C-alpha positions as CSV (number, residue, x, y, z in Angstrom):
1,X,-73.9,-91.2,-168.9
2,X,-76.3,-88.9,-167.1
3,X,-76.7,-89.0,-163.3
4,X,-80.3,-89.8,-163.8
5,X,-79.5,-92.9,-166.0
6,X,-77.0,-94.2,-163.4
7,X,-79.5,-93.6,-160.5
8,X,-82.4,-95.5,-162.1
9,X,-80.1,-98.1,-163.6
10,X,-78.5,-99.0,-160.3
11,X,-81.8,-99.2,-158.4
12,X,-83.5,-101.2,-161.1
13,X,-80.4,-103.5,-161.2
14,X,-80.6,-103.8,-157.4
15,X,-84.2,-104.9,-157.5
16,X,-83.6,-107.4,-160.4
17,X,-80.6,-108.9,-158.6
18,X,-82.5,-109.4,-155.3
19,X,-85.6,-110.8,-156.9
20,X,-83.5,-113.3,-158.8
21,X,-82.2,-114.5,-155.4
22,X,-78.6,-113.4,-155.6
23,X,-76.7,-112.5,-152.3
24,X,-76.9,-108.8,-151.5
25,X,-73.2,-108.3,-151.2
26,X,-72.5,-109.6,-154.8
27,X,-75.5,-107.7,-156.2
28,X,-74.2,-104.4,-154.8
29,X,-70.6,-105.1,-155.7
30,X,-71.5,-106.3,-159.2
31,X,-73.5,-103.2,-159.9
32,X,-70.7,-101.1,-158.7
33,X,-68.3,-102.8,-161.1
34,X,-70.6,-102.6,-164.1
35,X,-71.6,-98.9,-163.7
36,X,-68.2,-97.9,-162.4
37,X,-66.5,-99.3,-165.4
38,X,-69.1,-97.8,-167.8
39,X,-68.7,-94.4,-166.2
40,X,-65.0,-94.2,-165.5
41,X,-63.4,-97.2,-167.2
42,X,-60.5,-99.1,-165.4
43,X,-59.9,-96.1,-163.1
44,X,-63.0,-97.2,-161.1
45,X,-61.1,-100.2,-159.8
46,X,-58.7,-97.9,-157.9
47,X,-61.7,-96.4,-156.1
48,X,-62.9,-100.0,-155.2
49,X,-59.5,-100.8,-153.7
50,X,-59.5,-97.7,-151.6
51,X,-63.1,-98.3,-150.4
52,X,-62.4,-102.0,-149.6
53,X,-59.2,-101.0,-147.6
54,X,-61.2,-98.3,-145.8
55,X,-63.6,-101.0,-144.5
56,X,-60.8,-103.3,-143.5
57,X,-58.9,-100.5,-141.8
58,X,-61.8,-99.2,-139.8
59,X,-61.1,-99.5,-136.0
60,X,-64.8,-99.0,-135.0
61,X,-65.8,-102.1,-137.0
62,X,-63.6,-104.3,-134.8
63,X,-66.4,-104.1,-132.3
64,X,-68.6,-106.2,-134.6
65,X,-66.8,-109.6,-134.3
66,X,-66.3,-109.0,-130.5
67,X,-70.0,-108.3,-129.9
68,X,-70.9,-111.3,-132.1
69,X,-68.4,-113.5,-130.1
70,X,-69.9,-112.2,-126.9
71,X,-73.4,-113.2,-128.2
72,X,-72.2,-116.7,-129.1
73,X,-70.6,-117.3,-125.7
74,X,-73.8,-116.1,-124.0
75,X,-75.9,-118.4,-126.1
76,X,-73.8,-121.3,-124.5
77,X,-73.9,-120.0,-121.0
78,X,-77.5,-120.7,-120.3
79,X,-78.4,-117.1,-119.3
80,X,-81.5,-117.0,-121.5
81,X,-82.8,-120.4,-120.1
82,X,-82.5,-119.3,-116.5
83,X,-84.0,-115.9,-117.2
84,X,-86.9,-117.4,-119.0
85,X,-87.7,-119.9,-116.3
86,X,-87.6,-117.2,-113.7
87,X,-89.8,-114.8,-115.7
88,X,-92.2,-117.5,-116.5
89,X,-93.0,-118.1,-112.8
90,X,-92.8,-114.4,-112.0
91,X,-95.4,-113.3,-114.7
92,X,-97.2,-116.7,-114.9
93,X,-100.2,-115.6,-112.7
94,X,-101.0,-112.9,-115.3
95,X,-102.9,-113.6,-118.5
96,X,-100.4,-113.6,-121.2
97,X,-97.7,-113.9,-118.6
98,X,-95.5,-116.3,-120.6
99,X,-95.6,-114.0,-123.7
100,X,-94.7,-111.0,-121.4
101,X,-91.8,-113.1,-120.0
102,X,-90.6,-113.6,-123.6
103,X,-90.5,-109.8,-124.2
104,X,-88.8,-109.1,-120.9
105,X,-86.2,-111.8,-121.4
106,X,-85.6,-110.7,-125.0
107,X,-85.1,-107.1,-123.8
108,X,-82.5,-108.2,-121.3
109,X,-80.9,-110.7,-123.6
110,X,-80.9,-108.0,-126.4
111,X,-78.9,-105.7,-124.0
112,X,-76.3,-108.5,-123.8
113,X,-76.0,-109.6,-127.4
114,X,-77.1,-107.2,-130.1
115,X,-77.7,-110.1,-132.5
116,X,-81.4,-110.8,-133.5
117,X,-80.7,-114.3,-134.8
118,X,-79.4,-115.4,-131.4
119,X,-82.4,-113.9,-129.6
120,X,-85.2,-115.1,-131.9
121,X,-83.8,-118.7,-132.2
122,X,-83.1,-119.0,-128.5
123,X,-86.5,-117.7,-127.4
124,X,-88.2,-119.8,-130.2
125,X,-86.6,-122.9,-128.8
126,X,-87.3,-122.1,-125.2
127,X,-90.7,-120.5,-125.2
128,X,-92.7,-121.7,-128.2
129,X,-93.2,-125.3,-126.9
130,X,-94.1,-123.9,-123.5
131,X,-96.7,-121.5,-124.9
132,X,-98.2,-124.1,-127.1
133,X,-98.4,-126.4,-124.1
134,X,-100.5,-123.8,-122.3
135,X,-102.7,-123.3,-125.3
136,X,-101.5,-119.9,-126.2
137,X,-102.7,-118.4,-129.5
138,X,-100.0,-119.4,-132.1
139,X,-100.1,-116.0,-133.7
140,X,-99.6,-114.2,-130.4
141,X,-96.8,-116.5,-129.4
142,X,-95.1,-116.1,-132.8
143,X,-95.4,-112.3,-132.8
144,X,-94.1,-111.9,-129.2
145,X,-91.0,-114.0,-130.1
146,X,-90.2,-112.2,-133.3
147,X,-90.8,-108.7,-132.0
148,X,-89.0,-109.3,-128.8
149,X,-86.0,-110.9,-130.6
150,X,-85.6,-107.8,-132.9
151,X,-85.1,-105.6,-129.9
152,X,-81.5,-106.8,-129.8
153,X,-80.6,-104.9,-132.9
154,X,-81.9,-101.6,-131.3
155,X,-81.0,-101.9,-127.6
156,X,-77.3,-101.4,-127.2
157,X,-74.8,-102.9,-127.6
158,X,-76.1,-103.3,-131.2
159,X,-73.9,-104.0,-134.2
160,X,-76.4,-102.0,-136.3
161,X,-75.7,-98.9,-134.2
162,X,-72.0,-99.5,-134.6
163,X,-72.3,-99.5,-138.4
164,X,-74.6,-96.5,-138.3
165,X,-72.2,-94.5,-136.1
166,X,-69.4,-95.3,-138.5
167,X,-71.3,-94.3,-141.6
168,X,-72.8,-91.1,-140.0
169,X,-69.5,-90.1,-138.4
170,X,-71.2,-90.0,-135.0
171,X,-70.2,-91.1,-131.5
172,X,-71.1,-94.8,-131.0
173,X,-71.6,-94.0,-127.3
174,X,-74.2,-91.3,-128.2
175,X,-76.1,-93.6,-130.4
176,X,-76.0,-96.3,-127.8
177,X,-77.4,-93.9,-125.1
178,X,-80.0,-92.5,-127.5
179,X,-81.4,-95.9,-128.4
180,X,-81.9,-97.1,-124.8
181,X,-85.2,-95.3,-124.2
182,X,-86.7,-96.1,-127.6
183,X,-85.9,-99.7,-127.1
184,X,-87.6,-99.7,-123.7
185,X,-90.6,-97.9,-125.2
186,X,-91.0,-100.6,-127.8
187,X,-90.7,-103.3,-125.2
188,X,-93.3,-101.5,-123.0
189,X,-95.7,-101.2,-126.0
190,X,-95.4,-105.0,-126.7
191,X,-96.2,-105.8,-123.1
192,X,-99.2,-103.4,-123.0
193,X,-100.5,-105.0,-126.2
194,X,-100.2,-108.5,-124.8
195,X,-102.0,-107.5,-121.5
196,X,-104.9,-105.8,-123.4
197,X,-105.3,-108.6,-125.9
198,X,-105.3,-111.3,-123.2
199,X,-107.7,-109.3,-121.0
200,X,-110.1,-109.0,-123.9
201,X,-109.6,-112.6,-125.0
202,X,-108.3,-114.7,-122.1
203,X,-108.0,-117.8,-124.3
204,X,-105.2,-116.2,-126.3
205,X,-102.8,-116.3,-123.3
206,X,-104.1,-118.3,-120.3
207,X,-102.4,-117.8,-116.9
208,X,-100.6,-120.6,-115.1
209,X,-102.8,-122.8,-113.0
210,X,-103.0,-122.4,-109.3
211,X,-101.2,-125.8,-108.7
212,X,-98.3,-124.7,-110.9
213,X,-98.0,-121.4,-109.2
214,X,-98.0,-123.0,-105.7
215,X,-95.3,-125.5,-106.8
216,X,-92.7,-122.7,-106.5
217,X,-92.7,-120.5,-103.4
218,X,-92.2,-116.8,-103.4
219,X,-88.9,-117.3,-101.6
220,X,-87.7,-119.6,-104.4
221,X,-88.8,-117.1,-107.1
222,X,-86.9,-114.4,-105.3
223,X,-83.8,-116.5,-105.3
224,X,-84.3,-117.3,-109.0
225,X,-84.7,-113.6,-109.9
226,X,-81.4,-112.8,-108.0
227,X,-79.5,-115.7,-109.6
228,X,-80.7,-115.1,-113.2
229,X,-80.6,-111.3,-113.2
230,X,-77.3,-110.5,-111.5
231,X,-75.0,-112.0,-114.2
232,X,-76.6,-110.2,-117.2
233,X,-76.7,-106.9,-115.3
234,X,-73.0,-107.2,-114.6
235,X,-72.4,-107.8,-118.3
236,X,-74.6,-104.9,-119.3
237,X,-72.9,-102.5,-116.8
238,X,-69.5,-103.8,-117.8
239,X,-70.1,-103.0,-121.5
240,X,-72.3,-100.0,-121.5
241,X,-71.1,-98.6,-118.2
242,X,-67.5,-98.6,-119.4
243,X,-68.6,-96.7,-122.5
244,X,-70.8,-94.1,-120.8
245,X,-68.2,-93.5,-118.0
246,X,-65.6,-92.8,-120.6
247,X,-63.4,-95.6,-119.4
248,X,-63.4,-97.5,-122.7
249,X,-64.2,-97.0,-126.4
250,X,-67.0,-99.1,-127.8
251,X,-64.4,-101.4,-129.4
252,X,-62.6,-101.9,-126.1
253,X,-65.9,-102.3,-124.3
254,X,-66.8,-105.1,-126.8
255,X,-63.6,-106.9,-125.7
256,X,-64.7,-106.5,-122.0
257,X,-68.1,-107.9,-122.9
258,X,-66.5,-110.9,-124.6
259,X,-64.4,-111.6,-121.6
260,X,-67.3,-111.3,-119.2
261,X,-69.4,-113.6,-121.4
262,X,-66.5,-116.1,-121.3
263,X,-66.4,-115.9,-117.5
264,X,-70.2,-116.4,-117.3
265,X,-70.0,-119.5,-119.4
266,X,-67.4,-120.9,-117.0
267,X,-69.5,-119.8,-113.9
268,X,-72.6,-121.5,-115.3
269,X,-70.6,-124.7,-115.9
270,X,-71.4,-124.6,-119.7
271,X,-67.9,-124.0,-121.0
272,X,-66.4,-126.6,-123.4
273,X,-63.6,-126.5,-125.9
274,X,-66.0,-127.7,-128.6
275,X,-68.4,-124.9,-127.7
276,X,-65.6,-122.4,-127.9
277,X,-64.6,-123.7,-131.3
278,X,-68.1,-123.4,-132.5
279,X,-68.4,-119.9,-131.1
280,X,-65.3,-118.9,-133.0
281,X,-66.5,-120.4,-136.2
282,X,-70.0,-118.8,-136.0
283,X,-68.4,-115.5,-135.1
284,X,-66.1,-115.7,-138.2
285,X,-69.1,-116.6,-140.5
286,X,-71.3,-113.8,-139.2
287,X,-68.5,-111.2,-139.2
288,X,-67.5,-112.2,-142.7
289,X,-71.1,-111.8,-143.9
290,X,-71.4,-108.3,-142.4
291,X,-68.0,-107.2,-143.7
292,X,-68.5,-108.5,-147.3
293,X,-71.8,-106.7,-147.5
294,X,-70.2,-103.5,-146.2
295,X,-67.5,-103.8,-148.9
296,X,-70.0,-104.4,-151.7
297,X,-72.3,-101.6,-150.4
298,X,-69.3,-99.2,-149.9
299,X,-68.3,-99.7,-153.6
300,X,-72.0,-99.3,-154.7
301,X,-72.3,-96.1,-152.7
302,X,-69.0,-94.8,-154.1
303,X,-70.2,-95.2,-157.7
304,X,-73.7,-94.0,-156.9
305,X,-72.6,-90.8,-155.1
306,X,-69.6,-90.2,-157.4
307,X,-71.9,-90.3,-160.5
308,X,-74.3,-87.8,-158.9
309,X,-77.0,-90.2,-157.9
310,X,-77.2,-88.8,-154.4
311,X,-78.0,-85.4,-155.7
312,X,-80.6,-86.8,-158.0
313,X,-82.4,-88.6,-155.2
314,X,-81.9,-85.6,-152.8
315,X,-83.4,-83.1,-155.4
316,X,-86.3,-85.6,-156.1
317,X,-87.2,-85.9,-152.4
318,X,-86.8,-82.2,-151.6
319,X,-88.5,-81.3,-154.9
320,X,-91.8,-82.9,-153.7
321,X,-92.2,-79.8,-151.6
322,X,-93.7,-81.4,-148.5
323,X,-91.7,-79.4,-146.0
324,X,-89.5,-80.6,-143.2
325,X,-91.8,-83.2,-141.7
326,X,-93.4,-84.3,-144.9
327,X,-89.9,-85.0,-146.2
328,X,-89.2,-86.9,-143.0
329,X,-92.3,-89.1,-143.5
330,X,-91.2,-89.8,-147.1
331,X,-87.8,-90.9,-146.0
332,X,-89.4,-93.2,-143.3
333,X,-91.7,-94.7,-146.0
334,X,-88.7,-95.4,-148.2
335,X,-87.0,-97.2,-145.3
336,X,-90.1,-99.2,-144.7
337,X,-90.4,-100.3,-148.4
338,X,-86.7,-101.1,-148.6
339,X,-87.0,-103.1,-145.4
340,X,-89.4,-105.5,-147.2
341,X,-86.6,-106.6,-149.6
342,X,-83.2,-105.7,-148.3
343,X,-81.4,-106.3,-144.9
344,X,-80.4,-103.5,-142.6
345,X,-76.8,-103.3,-143.7
346,X,-77.7,-102.7,-147.3
347,X,-80.4,-100.2,-146.4
348,X,-77.9,-98.2,-144.2
349,X,-75.2,-98.2,-146.9
350,X,-77.7,-97.1,-149.6
351,X,-79.7,-94.5,-147.8
352,X,-77.2,-92.8,-145.4
353,X,-75.3,-91.0,-148.2
354,X,-78.6,-89.6,-149.5
355,X,-80.7,-89.1,-146.3
356,X,-78.1,-87.6,-144.0
357,X,-77.4,-84.5,-146.2
358,X,-81.2,-84.0,-146.5
359,X,-81.6,-84.3,-142.7
360,X,-78.8,-81.8,-142.1
361,X,-80.3,-79.3,-144.7
362,X,-83.7,-79.6,-143.0
363,X,-82.1,-78.9,-139.6
364,X,-82.7,-82.3,-137.8
365,X,-80.5,-83.2,-134.9
366,X,-78.3,-86.0,-136.3
367,X,-78.2,-88.4,-133.3
368,X,-82.0,-88.1,-133.1
369,X,-82.4,-88.6,-136.8
370,X,-80.2,-91.7,-137.0
371,X,-81.9,-93.3,-134.0
372,X,-85.3,-92.7,-135.5
373,X,-84.0,-94.6,-138.6
374,X,-82.9,-97.4,-136.3
375,X,-86.4,-97.6,-134.8
376,X,-88.0,-97.6,-138.3
377,X,-85.6,-100.4,-139.4
378,X,-87.1,-102.6,-136.7
379,X,-89.9,-103.1,-139.2
380,X,-87.5,-104.7,-141.7
381,X,-87.1,-107.8,-139.5
382,X,-90.9,-108.5,-139.4
383,X,-92.2,-107.3,-142.7
384,X,-92.8,-110.0,-145.4
385,X,-91.7,-111.2,-147.8
386,X,-88.1,-111.2,-146.5
387,X,-88.4,-110.4,-142.7
388,X,-85.4,-112.2,-141.2
389,X,-87.0,-112.8,-137.8
390,X,-89.9,-114.6,-139.4
391,X,-87.6,-117.1,-141.1
392,X,-85.4,-117.5,-138.0
393,X,-88.6,-118.5,-136.0
394,X,-89.9,-120.7,-138.7
395,X,-86.6,-122.6,-138.7
396,X,-87.0,-123.6,-135.1
397,X,-90.8,-123.6,-134.6
398,X,-92.8,-126.8,-134.1
399,X,-94.5,-128.2,-137.2
400,X,-98.0,-127.1,-136.1
401,X,-96.9,-123.4,-136.3
402,X,-97.5,-122.4,-139.9
403,X,-95.8,-119.7,-141.8
404,X,-99.1,-117.8,-142.0
405,X,-99.3,-117.9,-138.2
406,X,-95.9,-116.3,-137.9
407,X,-96.6,-113.6,-140.6
408,X,-100.0,-112.7,-139.1
409,X,-98.6,-112.9,-135.6
410,X,-96.0,-110.3,-136.5
411,X,-98.4,-107.9,-138.1
412,X,-99.7,-106.1,-135.0
413,X,-96.2,-105.8,-133.6
414,X,-94.8,-103.9,-136.6
415,X,-97.7,-101.6,-136.2
416,X,-96.6,-101.1,-132.6
417,X,-93.1,-100.3,-133.9
418,X,-94.5,-97.5,-136.0
419,X,-96.4,-96.2,-132.9
420,X,-93.0,-96.3,-131.1
421,X,-91.5,-94.2,-133.9
422,X,-94.4,-91.7,-133.6
423,X,-93.7,-91.4,-129.9
424,X,-89.9,-90.6,-130.3
425,X,-90.8,-88.1,-133.1
426,X,-93.3,-86.3,-131.0
427,X,-91.1,-86.4,-127.9
428,X,-87.5,-86.1,-129.3
429,X,-86.1,-85.9,-125.7
430,X,-86.8,-89.7,-125.5
431,X,-83.6,-89.9,-127.6
432,X,-81.6,-86.8,-127.1
433,X,-81.8,-86.4,-123.3
434,X,-80.0,-89.6,-122.3
435,X,-77.6,-89.2,-125.3
436,X,-76.6,-85.7,-124.1
437,X,-76.5,-86.6,-120.5
438,X,-74.5,-89.8,-120.5
439,X,-72.1,-88.9,-123.4
440,X,-70.6,-85.4,-123.6
């Protein structure tokens, strides 16, 4: 078979499998088996064994279950609840203050978990009823929760960055450092948008009433800020600080984070053996889902690249003749379109073998290029029809919040994500400076 036939056949098969509703891992793995057997016969199965073993034997990927376990323990500790109550009173006097509190808490919580499901579900349960109580626009409330929750997959420690570092053969620490400023830029853009929108249309995000503000003194708010911020900051410093200081590898730092999260659950009085059991079970389920997709995608990529598909796509993209930045835009558009149908793990495993050689040939700095891809992949959680954050929120939102409210509420925020991408492209030092400063 020609490389062109395999390339088009595998991508068409991928789309058909996904539209029929089959799990991504089995679609990727199944296509690898079909086209691998057609191309090489039984010898393809030896390649599948080697690739599966490569995923299982990867030390870097050990960080994934540890970070997931850390997120599960934090979910039980009550950190998010305390943070949200504090920020609600702190930003309450401002129009749109509760929505701003959602973004701030999601940013801090994202720096502790790296799992968007935990962030979106937690903030949906905590903040949506409160915002509806204060007559917030349902679309603004939905968009703030979904967009804020997705920051956890960009702001380190992020399991997406761990997988990206592994596939790109880059330092996890450098990617973590490079993603900090872009994550804060997106968070800042969301807050600015909320402020401007509620200034133009105050009814979209009313401020807390004077009586409610006076019910809690400034001294009480100061105590709440100290009590709710110190534990997460210790956790963030414990995980990221140990990586950037060169004391621990990302995998070891993930273990430190899991231990600190366990201590926080004890300190908040939320620990229970039943809760620990559920955390372990949820960690096993999430980690198994990630690993089985990695196995299927690794086999898919092995057949695709081995049959020459990577060169076909590379030549097609470069053959358009759009130059360095035109080609970059084409790659980002491909990521955006894939994000509408495939989750981030599949996108990384499919595009990295093709995009990274193109980026190297065009002279892009690799840490910068990979982080820009991570920023672009933020869109994949909010873009219909398969935006995961949209479905996470719909699963916990009150009945009066319709699916259309969530979809339209997310729309301006994924436009802001693209604005954030433009910012880090125009000013590349937003990524490279911190990465080169903190990690040598």
